[in-house]
Structure formats: structure tokens, C-alpha cells
C-alpha positions in Angstrom: -48.8 8.3 -1.0 -47.6 11.9 -0.9 -46.2 12.9 -4.3 -42.5 13.7 -4.5 -41.1 16.5 -6.6 -38.7 15.8 -9.4 -36.1 18.0 -7.7 -36.3 16.1 -4.5 -36.2 12.8 -6.3 -33.0 13.7 -8.1 -31.5 15.0 -4.9 -32.3 11.8 -3.0 -30.9 9.7 -5.8 -27.6 11.6 -5.8 -27.3 11.2 -2.0 -27.9 7.5 -2.3 -25.3 7.1 -5.0 -22.8 9.1 -3.0 -23.3 6.8 0.1 -23.0 3.7 -2.1 -19.7 5.0 -3.6 -18.1 4.8 -0.1 -18.3 1.1 0.0 -15.2 0.4 -2.0 -11.8 -1.0 -1.0 -9.6 0.2 1.8 -7.2 1.9 -0.7 -9.5 4.2 -2.7 -13.0 5.5 -3.1 -14.8 6.2 -6.3 -16.9 9.3 -6.8 -19.5 10.0 -9.4 -18.5 12.7 -11.9 -20.9 14.9 -13.8 -20.6 12.4 -16.7 -21.9 9.6 -14.4 -18.5 7.8 -14.8 -16.9 6.4 -11.7 -13.7 8.2 -11.0 -10.9 6.8 -8.7 -10.1 8.7 -5.6 -7.4 7.4 -3.1 -8.0 7.5 0.6 -5.8 7.0 3.7 -6.5 4.0 5.9 -6.7 4.6 9.6 -3.7 3.2 11.5 -4.7 -0.1 13.0 -2.5 0.7 16.1 -1.4 3.8 17.9 1.7 5.8 16.7 3.7 4.4 19.7 2.6 0.8 19.3 5.6 -0.3 17.3 8.1 1.0 19.8 11.0 0.4 20.2 11.5 -0.8 16.7 9.7 2.1 15.0 9.7 5.2 17.0 6.6 7.3 17.7 7.8 10.5 16.0 8.7 8.7 12.8 5.3 7.0 12.7 3.5 10.3 13.3 5.4 12.2 10.6 5.4 9.3 8.2 1.6 8.8 8.4 0.3 12.4 8.9 2.8 14.2 6.6 4.3 12.0 4.0 1.4 9.6 3.4 -1.2 12.3 3.7 0.7 14.3 1.0 0.7 11.3 -1.4 -3.1 11.0 -1.0 -3.7 14.7 -1.6 -1.4 14.9 -4.6 -2.6 11.9 -6.4 -6.2 13.0 -6.1 -5.2 16.4 -7.4 -3.5 14.7 -10.4 -6.6 12.5 -11.1 -8.8 15.6 -11.2 -6.4 17.9 -13.1 -5.4 15.3 -15.7 -8.9 13.8 -16.1 -7.7 10.3 -15.3 -10.6 8.1 -15.8 -9.6 4.7 -14.3 -12.2 3.4 -11.8 -10.0 1.0 -9.8 -6.5 0.9 -8.5 -5.9 -2.2 -10.5 -6.6 -0.3 -13.8 -4.7 2.7 -12.5 -1.5 0.8 -11.9 -1.9 -1.4 -15.0 -1.7 1.8 -17.0 1.2 3.4 -15.1 3.2 4.0 -18.3 0.5 6.4 -19.5 0.4 8.4 -16.3 2.3 11.6 -15.4 5.1 11.5 -12.9 2.9 13.2 -10.4 0.1 10.6 -10.7 2.5 7.7 -10.8 4.6 8.6 -7.9 1.8 9.8 -5.6 -0.5 7.0 -6.6 2.2 4.5 -5.7 2.9 6.3 -2.5 -0.7 6.4 -1.5 -1.3 2.6 -2.1 2.1 1.4 -0.9 1.7 3.1 2.5 -1.8 1.8 3.1 -0.4 -1.7 2.4 2.7 -1.1 4.6 0.7 0.1 7.7 -1.4 -3.1 7.5 1.7 -5.2 7.1 2.8 -4.4 10.7 1.5 -4.9 14.2 2.8 -4.9 17.7 3.9 -8.2 19.1 4.7 -10.0 15.9 5.1 -13.8 16.0 6.4 -16.0 13.2 4.6 -17.3 10.1 3.0 -20.7 10.4 0.8 -23.2 8.5 0.4 -22.9 4.7 2.3 -19.6 4.6 5.4 -21.1 6.3 5.1 -24.1 4.0 5.1 -21.9 0.9 8.1 -19.8 2.2 10.0 -23.0 2.9 9.2 -24.4 -0.5 10.2 -21.3 -2.3 13.3 -20.2 -0.3 14.4 -23.3 1.6 13.8 -21.8 5.1 12.3 -18.8 6.9 15.8 -17.7 7.7 16.8 -17.8 4.0 13.7 -15.9 3.1 14.4 -13.2 5.6 18.0 -12.9 4.3 16.9 -12.5 0.7 14.1 -10.1 1.6 16.5 -8.0 3.8 19.1 -8.0 1.0 16.5 -6.6 -1.4 15.8 -3.8 0.9 19.5 -3.1 1.6 20.6 -3.3 -2.1 17.9 -0.9 -3.3 19.9 2.2 -4.1 18.4 5.4 -2.9 14.7 5.3 -2.0 12.3 2.4 -2.7 10.6 -0.7 -1.4 11.3 -4.4 -0.9 8.5 -6.8 -1.8 7.3 -10.4 -1.4 4.9 -11.2 -4.2 2.9 -14.1 -5.6 3.4 -14.5 -9.3 1.3 -17.2 -10.8 1.3 -19.0 -7.4 5.1 -18.7 -7.0 6.6 -16.6 -4.3 9.2 -14.0 -5.4 11.3 -11.3 -3.8 12.3 -8.1 -5.4 12.4 -4.3 -5.0 11.1 -1.2 -6.7 12.5 2.4 -6.9 10.8 5.4 -5.5 7.0 4.7 -5.0 6.7 2.0 -7.7 5.0 -1.3 -6.8 4.6 -4.7 -8.4 1.1 -4.0 -9.8 2.5 -1.3 -12.1 3.0 -2.3 -15.7 6.5 -0.6 -15.6 7.6 -2.4 -12.4 10.9 -4.4 -12.3 9.1 -7.1 -10.3 5.5 -8.1 -11.0 2.9 -10.0 -9.0 0.4 -9.7 -6.2 2.0 -8.0 -3.2 2.0 -10.0 0.0 4.5 -8.1 2.1 6.3 -4.7 1.7 9.1 -2.8 3.4 9.5 0.9 3.0 13.3 1.7 2.7 12.9 5.5 2.1 15.0 7.4 4.6 12.0 9.1 6.0 10.8 5.7 7.2 13.8 5.2 9.6 16.2 8.1 9.7 15.1 9.8 12.9 15.9 6.7 14.9 18.5 4.8 12.8 20.1 7.6 10.8 22.1 5.9 8.0 21.9 2.5 9.6 19.4 0.9 7.2 20.5 -2.6 8.1 19.6 -2.0 11.7 16.2 -0.7 10.7 15.5 -3.7 8.6 16.7 -6.2 11.2 14.4 -4.6 13.8 11.5 -4.4 11.4 11.1 -8.2 11.4 9.8 -7.8 15.0 6.7 -6.0 13.8 5.7 -7.9 10.7 2.0 -8.8 10.7 2.3 -12.4 9.6 -1.5 -13.0 10.1 -2.1 -10.3 7.4 0.4 -11.8 5.0 -1.2 -15.2 5.4 -4.6 -13.7 4.8 -3.4 -12.1 1.6 -1.8 -15.3 0.4 -4.9 -17.3 1.2 -7.1 -15.0 -0.9 -5.2 -15.8 -4.1 
């Protein structure tokens, strides 16, 4: 066997570690710092549909600006904060569990990065209706699908200013609530806590180009693009 130099061995080892680090969740990647500690880095998921796929309910221009400008900025800014502030958490779970310790920049942009990845996957063209165990759970928790939609829509409508409406599982029980700004239910400072199953972005940039100030019309139409298969998959994994 041909001998290998120490320099080449170290180089090959670092390359292998770098490749392995890419095999993390859809929401972030971990990179190896000089101290050999794994450091969280958020990444932007690819849209699972074209920018025009959710027409006429969500218009193409809004999707393009929302994804390529707003969401991309959250990704960039949170990763800058992680580096500048030496944030050492290795997973998004730990990151959000320690939100109270984070700067405003890390908190807001980390939430924006994660929430939008979750939001894109919560939608698809040609939405149907929930069925099976998910529908049974919704009926058991809220009385009916119609009542669930009413309560969820109300959470989005009554969120003053910018924020999100959420369906979460908390200890196996389904709950509805909302968060301000880019907070989410995994944060230790959140008004509602639990494992997110469904999210609705009610920031004005999510709907203003098409709906202007008519948030209620945006929310009503949004039900036509909910990806119930994804919600069911999330619920089944708990």
C-alpha cells in the first residue's frame, strides 16, 4: 500500500467530516469549528413547488419576494449572529429552548428562518381535506373541522401586528395559538408551547401585494393550499 502523508490524511479527514455534516435536518446544517464543536447553521429549503403553483390564492410575485428576499435575509442574518455571538448550540431544538438567552437578532432571524421553512412545506397546490387519524384528532379536540378552521383563523386574525397562527401538539393534545413577530412554539419564551403541526404567516409581506389590508380574505383563501398530508405526517411522528 502506498504510504499517505500526514498532511493528506488530515485534509481527507476534514473533507469527510464536512460532507457528513450536510446530512442534518431540512432546517439547518452543522459545521465543524476550529474547536471541533458542532455549530448550528440554518439553511433555506428549496420550494417544493413553483412560485406560481399556489395561484390564485397566493400570487407569484408575493411568493418570489417572500422566499428570495424575506426568508433569505432571515437565513443570512441568523447565521451572522451565530458566528458573531459565538452561539454554540448544535441543534435548532437547543437553539429555541434557550431563546431567552439570545440576542434580538438571533431570536428574530432564527425564528424567521425556521418558521418559513416550516410554512413552505405546510402548503401545496390542490389541497384536499384532512382525513383518517388527523381528522379524528381534530374532531376530538375542536368538535369539527369547521370549528377548528374558525378557531385557527381567529388566531391569525386577532394577532395584532405581525406574527403567526399555530396548531401544535402539546403532550398529545391539539392546541391553537399565535405568536408575535418570528416567535414559534418551540421557544422557551413562547406564548404557546408544543410541537408545531401547522403554521400560518400573518405578516403583511405574506399577503399585502394581493390582499392589501384584507387579512381575513387571505386567511380564507389560504385554506385552499394547506398540505394536509404533511400535517398528518407530522402528527404521526409524535
